[in-house]
C-alpha positions in Angstrom: -89.2 17.4 10.7 -91.6 16.9 7.9 -89.0 15.6 5.7 -88.2 12.9 8.2 -91.9 12.2 8.9 -92.5 11.7 5.1 -89.5 9.4 4.6 -90.4 7.4 7.7 -94.0 6.8 6.2 -92.4 5.7 2.9 -90.0 3.3 4.5 -92.5 1.9 6.9 -95.8 2.0 5.4 -99.1 1.3 7.5 -100.0 -2.3 8.2 -102.4 -3.9 5.9 -105.7 -5.4 7.1 -105.4 -8.3 9.6 -105.2 -11.7 7.7 -108.4 -13.8 7.7 -107.9 -17.0 9.7 -109.1 -20.3 8.4 -108.6 -23.4 10.1 -108.3 -26.5 7.9 -108.6 -29.9 9.2 -107.6 -32.9 6.8 -109.4 -36.2 7.2 -109.5 -39.1 5.2 -109.3 -37.7 1.5 -111.3 -34.6 2.5 -111.2 -31.2 4.2 -112.9 -29.3 6.7 -112.7 -25.5 6.7 -113.7 -23.3 9.6 -113.6 -19.7 9.9 -113.3 -18.7 13.8 -113.6 -15.0 13.0 -117.0 -15.0 11.5 -119.9 -13.9 13.7 -121.5 -17.4 12.8 -118.5 -19.2 13.3 -119.0 -20.7 9.6 -117.9 -24.3 9.0 -117.8 -25.8 5.5 -117.0 -29.9 5.0 -118.1 -32.4 2.8 -117.6 -36.4 2.1 -115.5 -35.7 -1.0 -117.6 -38.3 -2.8 -119.0 -37.4 -6.2 -120.4 -33.7 -5.9 -120.0 -33.4 -2.1 -116.8 -31.4 -2.1 -115.9 -28.6 0.6 -115.1 -25.2 -1.1 -112.3 -22.8 0.7 -113.9 -19.2 0.3 -111.5 -16.2 1.0 -111.8 -12.6 0.4 -110.0 -11.0 -2.6 -107.3 -8.3 -1.6 -106.9 -9.6 2.0 -104.2 -11.9 3.4 -105.3 -15.0 4.6 -103.7 -17.4 7.3 -104.3 -21.1 7.0 -103.8 -23.1 10.0 -103.7 -26.7 9.0 -104.2 -29.9 11.2 -105.2 -33.5 10.5 -107.5 -36.0 12.4 -105.6 -39.0 11.1 -102.7 -38.8 8.7 -100.5 -36.1 7.0 -102.4 -34.1 4.2 -101.3 -32.0 1.7 -103.2 -28.8 0.2 
């Protein structure tokens, strides 16, 4: 029984941490990043003119799930 449990653990490791979800919305040459899982429901946006650029911030060593939507046209990240 111990051998079976050990092999099962080797073949099916425990699931990692849940991915951090970031909702990304594209709009005329810029982006908004929302973090719905944070207690403060943090949101980062900018005008993308000059130095007013939004910055996507994600933790190191944790999976991230990006949910991409657009308010106007197709954008790429």
